[in-house]
C-alpha positions as CSV (number, residue, x, y, z in Angstrom):
1,M,61.8,-77.7,87.8
2,I,61.5,-75.3,84.9
3,V,63.6,-75.3,81.7
4,A,64.0,-71.7,80.5
5,G,63.4,-72.0,76.8
6,A,61.5,-74.4,74.5
7,G,63.5,-74.5,71.3
8,G,66.3,-76.7,69.8
9,H,68.7,-76.3,72.7
10,A,66.0,-77.2,75.1
11,I,65.6,-80.6,73.3
12,E,69.2,-81.4,74.1
13,T,68.9,-80.1,77.6
14,L,65.8,-82.4,78.0
15,D,67.8,-85.4,76.9
16,I,70.3,-84.8,79.7
17,L,67.6,-84.3,82.2
18,I,66.0,-87.6,81.1
19,E,69.3,-89.4,81.4
20,N,69.8,-88.0,84.9
21,A,66.2,-88.9,85.9
22,E,65.3,-85.3,86.6
23,T,62.0,-85.0,84.7
24,E,59.5,-85.3,87.5
25,N,57.3,-82.2,87.6
26,I,59.2,-80.5,84.9
27,F,57.9,-77.6,82.9
28,F,59.2,-75.4,80.1
29,F,59.0,-71.6,79.7
30,D,58.8,-69.6,76.4
31,N,56.9,-66.4,76.3
32,Q,57.3,-66.3,72.4
33,M,55.8,-69.7,71.8
34,G,52.1,-70.2,70.8
35,S,52.1,-73.9,71.7
36,M,51.4,-74.9,75.3
37,I,53.0,-78.4,75.0
38,F,56.7,-79.1,74.4
39,Q,57.8,-82.4,72.8
40,N,54.1,-83.6,73.0
41,Q,54.5,-84.1,76.7
42,F,55.6,-81.1,78.8
43,L,53.5,-78.1,79.7
44,V,54.9,-74.7,78.5
45,L,54.5,-71.7,80.8
46,N,54.1,-68.3,79.0
47,S,54.1,-65.6,81.5
48,V,56.1,-64.3,84.5
49,E,53.1,-64.7,86.7
50,D,53.0,-68.4,85.8
51,L,56.7,-68.5,86.8
52,K,56.1,-66.8,90.2
53,D,53.2,-69.2,90.9
54,Y,55.3,-72.3,90.0
55,F,58.4,-71.1,92.0
56,K,56.2,-71.1,95.2
57,K,56.2,-74.9,94.9
58,D,59.7,-75.5,93.3
59,P,62.1,-72.6,92.7
60,H,64.6,-74.5,90.6
61,F,65.3,-73.8,87.0
62,V,67.9,-74.6,84.3
63,L,68.8,-72.6,81.2
64,G,67.6,-74.3,78.0
65,V,68.8,-71.8,75.4
66,G,72.1,-71.7,73.6
67,N,72.4,-67.9,72.9
68,Q,74.6,-66.2,75.4
69,T,72.6,-62.9,75.5
70,I,69.2,-64.7,75.9
71,R,70.7,-66.9,78.7
72,K,71.4,-63.8,80.7
73,V,68.0,-62.3,80.0
74,L,66.2,-65.4,81.2
75,Y,68.5,-65.9,84.1
76,D,67.8,-62.4,85.4
77,Q,64.1,-62.8,84.8
78,F,63.9,-66.1,86.6
79,I,66.0,-64.9,89.6
80,Q,63.7,-61.8,89.9
81,A,60.7,-64.1,89.9
82,G,62.1,-66.1,92.8
83,G,63.9,-68.9,91.0
84,I,67.1,-70.7,92.0
85,H,69.5,-71.6,89.2
86,K,70.5,-75.2,88.8
87,T,73.3,-76.3,86.4
88,V,73.1,-79.1,83.8
89,R,75.7,-81.9,83.8
90,G,75.9,-84.3,80.9
91,S,77.5,-87.7,80.9
92,N,81.0,-89.0,80.0
93,S,82.7,-85.7,80.7
94,K,86.1,-85.4,82.5
95,I,86.2,-82.5,84.9
96,S,89.4,-81.9,86.9
97,H,89.0,-81.8,90.7
98,S,90.8,-78.4,90.6
99,A,88.5,-76.8,88.0
100,Q,85.9,-74.2,89.2
101,V,82.8,-74.9,87.2
102,S,80.0,-75.0,89.7
103,E,77.8,-72.3,88.0
104,A,78.3,-73.5,84.4
105,D,76.4,-76.0,82.2
106,I,78.6,-78.8,80.9
107,F,77.1,-81.1,78.3
108,N,78.2,-84.6,77.2
109,F,81.7,-85.8,76.4
110,C,83.5,-82.6,77.5
111,Y,87.0,-82.2,78.9
112,I,87.7,-79.6,81.6
113,G,91.3,-79.4,82.7
114,G,93.1,-78.5,85.9
115,E,92.7,-75.0,87.3
116,A,90.1,-74.1,84.6
117,R,87.5,-71.6,85.6
118,I,84.1,-71.2,83.9
119,G,81.8,-68.4,85.0
120,R,78.2,-68.1,86.0
121,G,75.6,-69.1,83.3
122,S,78.2,-70.2,80.8
123,L,77.7,-73.2,78.6
124,V,80.3,-75.8,77.5
125,N,78.5,-77.7,74.7
126,T,79.0,-81.3,73.6
127,G,82.5,-82.5,73.0
128,A,84.2,-79.2,73.8
129,Q,87.7,-79.2,75.4
130,I,88.7,-76.6,78.0
131,H,92.4,-77.2,78.9
132,H,94.5,-76.2,82.0
133,E,94.1,-72.8,83.5
134,V,91.6,-71.6,80.9
135,N,89.4,-68.8,82.2
136,I,86.0,-68.2,80.8
137,G,83.7,-65.4,82.0
138,D,80.0,-65.3,82.6
139,F,77.3,-66.2,80.1
140,S,79.7,-67.3,77.4
141,V,78.9,-70.2,75.1
142,I,81.6,-72.7,74.0
143,N,80.0,-74.5,71.1
144,P,80.4,-78.3,70.2
145,A,83.9,-79.6,69.8
146,A,85.6,-76.2,70.3
147,V,89.1,-76.5,71.8
148,L,90.4,-73.9,74.3
149,L,94.1,-74.5,75.0
150,G,96.2,-73.8,78.0
151,A,95.7,-70.5,79.9
152,C,93.7,-68.8,77.2
153,Q,91.1,-66.3,78.4
154,V,87.5,-65.7,77.2
155,G,85.5,-62.8,78.5
156,D,81.8,-62.4,79.2
157,F,79.0,-63.0,76.7
158,C,81.3,-64.6,74.1
159,S,80.4,-67.3,71.5
160,I,83.1,-69.7,70.5
161,G,82.1,-71.5,67.3
162,A,81.9,-75.2,66.8
163,H,85.3,-76.8,66.1
164,A,87.1,-73.4,66.7
165,T,90.5,-73.5,68.4
166,I,91.9,-70.9,70.7
167,L,95.7,-71.2,71.1
168,P,97.5,-71.1,74.4
169,G,97.6,-67.8,76.3
170,V,95.3,-65.9,73.8
171,K,93.1,-63.3,75.5
172,I,89.6,-62.8,74.1
173,G,87.6,-59.8,75.3
174,N,83.9,-59.5,76.1
175,R,81.0,-60.0,73.6
176,V,83.3,-61.6,71.0
177,T,82.1,-64.0,68.4
178,I,84.6,-66.6,67.0
179,G,83.4,-68.3,63.8
180,A,83.0,-72.1,63.5
181,G,86.3,-73.8,62.6
182,S,88.4,-70.6,63.2
183,V,91.9,-70.8,64.7
184,V,92.6,-67.8,67.0
185,T,96.3,-67.1,67.3
186,R,96.2,-63.5,68.6
187,D,94.4,-61.5,71.3
188,V,90.9,-60.3,70.3
189,E,89.4,-57.0,71.5
190,D,85.9,-56.5,72.9
191,G,83.0,-56.8,70.5
192,Q,84.9,-58.2,67.5
193,T,83.9,-61.1,65.3
194,V,86.8,-63.3,64.2
195,V,86.8,-65.9,61.4
196,G,89.2,-68.0,59.4
197,V,92.5,-69.8,59.8
198,P,94.3,-68.0,61.2
199,G,91.5,-66.0,62.6
200,K,91.1,-62.4,61.6
201,P,88.6,-59.7,62.7
202,V,85.7,-59.1,60.3
203,T,85.6,-55.5,59.1
204,S,82.4,-53.9,58.1
């Protein structure tokens, strides 16, 4: 299996893979990295040709980056090279039987409530809470300890900051950034950055 990325988020991804005993024949990929070894142990592939060769033996990959835009770029690149996406599941998380999360990464100590839906390539990072009927689009990142309350909606390619809170029923558009610790009480339009308590759009 290949981990797409070889930076800080990949370190945390590796910890989960180690805990899940999924490190046999594991490689990392980073075409911006000079080093060929990750964490003094794992070989780093640097080219798409290397990917294609590896995928002939094992097509599975996981996303090891925490930036929503880069997650999509790597996902597309790996799929085109013949890869098959595999999700990451941390430990000590509570996921409702009625939640739809099969294509999302969920790290340690998360809560996913009933009827929640999390889209393809999205990431729910350590300690985040996704409550009942929350809908999260594709390739969005919910950062550590963020809280998304009942029936709120988050679009595609969003970043919800660490310890941010989205109140019930709030609708957040696509490509929105919510600052760390913000409390979002109103709907947010596409492309906006919101910070503060209560959260307000940042104007240029």
